[in-house]
N, C-alpha and C positions, 0 to 999 in steps of 0.2 A: 502493498500500500504505499500511498506518495500524500504526505501532507504541505499544507502549505497557509501559511498566518500570513494576514495581511493588517496591523493594526496601525487605526488614527492618531492620528498626534491625540494626548491625555487633556488637553485645553483648548477641545472642539468647542464644547459647551461649559456653561456656568454651571449647570448643577445637571445631576445625574437623581431621578427618581426609579428608584427598587426596592425589592424587598427579599429578594435572593442574593447568594452571596457565598453560598458555600459550594460542595462537594458533591456530585450526582449520589445521590440515593438511592437511584432504585425503583424509584415512586415513577411511575409512565401511568397514564391515562389516555384511552381514546377519545377523540373530542374533534369537533366540527371548529371549534372554534376557542380560544382562550385569550382569558381578560385579567391586567390588574388596575384598581380604582384606588389613585390616588388627592390629594388636596393639592392647590396650589399653594406653598406657603409666603407669594408674596404676587405681584403681578411682572409676569412673564409672558419669553412668547416658546410654546412645542415647538423644535425645530427638528427632531429625528427621533426613532425609535429603534430600541433593537429586540430582538427576539434569535431563540434558535431552533436549529431543524432538524431533526433527527436523523433523518435518511434523505435524497438526494432526487430531487426532481419535483418538488412542491412547487401547487398551485398557493401562492397565499396574496392575502389582500390587507391592508390593516386600515380601522378605523378610529375615529377620536369620537366619544360623544362629552359634552356638557353635562351638567347636572345630573349623574346618574343616581339610580336608586341601588340603595346598598341590599336590594334583593336581586339585579340584572342589569349588569355592566353595558349592556348593550340599551337599558332605558332610560333614555335622555335623548340632547338634541344633536342628531350627528353632523360633526361639523365640517370633519376631512374623512373621504376614503381612496384610495392609493393603493391596487395593483401593486403587487413586487415579487413575480415567481423568483423563485428560488432554487439555482439548478447543483446547487453543492450543499449537504450539511454541515451542520454547525451553525455559529453565530455570525446575525445578519443585522449590519446598521442601515437603516432606511431612511434615508433624508425626504421627509416632508414637501412636497410639490409646494404647500402655500403654509407660514407658520400660522399655528393656532392661537389667539392671544387666549391667556387666561389670565382671572380675576384672584387677588388674596383670597383662599379661601373657597375656592369653587371647584368640585369636585370633578373631574377628568377622567374617563376610562380611556384606556390602550387595548382594544380588540385586537387580539391576530385570528385570523379566519386562514386552515392550512387545508389542504385534500392532499391527494396522491394523483397522479393523471387522469384516475377512472373517477375520481369524485368522492374517493371513498374518506371518513378519517380515519386523521394518522395520530401515531404515536406523541405525546406529548410530555417532556420530563418536568418533573415538579422538583424545588427545593426543602428538602423536612430536613428535621433533629434526625441525628444516627451516629450511634456508637455501633463499634465490633470490634475487636481485637487487635485489627491492623488499624483502624485511624476513625475520627470521629468527627462528626458536622452538625457547630449549635447555629441553629437556625430559629428564629422566630417566628408565628405567625399568626393572624389573628382572622376572625369573622372581619368580612367586608371589604377583604385587599383583592383577592385574587380568585379567577373562576375560572370554570372548564364549562364547556355543553356538549355532553352528550345524548345522540338521540333523540337532540330536542328538547332537554332536563337541561338545568341552569343548576350549577350545583357549586357552592362554594366551598372549596378546598378550604382556605383557611380556617376552619369549623368543623369541615368536616376531617379532615383527614390531615391538620394541624402544618399545613404546605404551603407554599407559595410559587407564582408560576415566574420562569423565568424571564418577565418582561422589563425595559428598562424604557425611561420617558426621559428625552435630554431638551432641555431647555435652556434659554437664556433670559438676562435681567433683561427688564420693558424698561428704559433708560426715559427718562424724562425731562425734554428739552424746557426752559422757562422762555 
């Protein structure tokens, strides 16, 4: 096998919203979409999102919803949607065609739709606390943070699995000019 790593500069964005941050723990679910719900810490612009594909040749689409509900990350105002098919497995950063303006305290969801070439649901890797004889992974998950949709049913994986989706939201400060 061959591997390729293409890392962007660390200072491309001012902030990185995420709940994951540990090692792969073996929790995999099949879903048509998965999502993270965040709250903007200040006035800023959502400029890009990051996510994983477990296998190659996925049809992917990202969608951004404002004021999404705690029960369903897609129950809000759809403000951005962008196709982003992925040829290779791994972590992907997708720059949004138009930045999404966020207000301080506003909730927003980053939803990643993934299917294989036949339109089937695909495996999604979750981040969770893990401990065994070789290594440990400390991760904290809360309800209302991460979701998967399997067979049309939305599941809060923070609540049900004590796990989070590996989705990132990259933002820049909104600069006010007097």
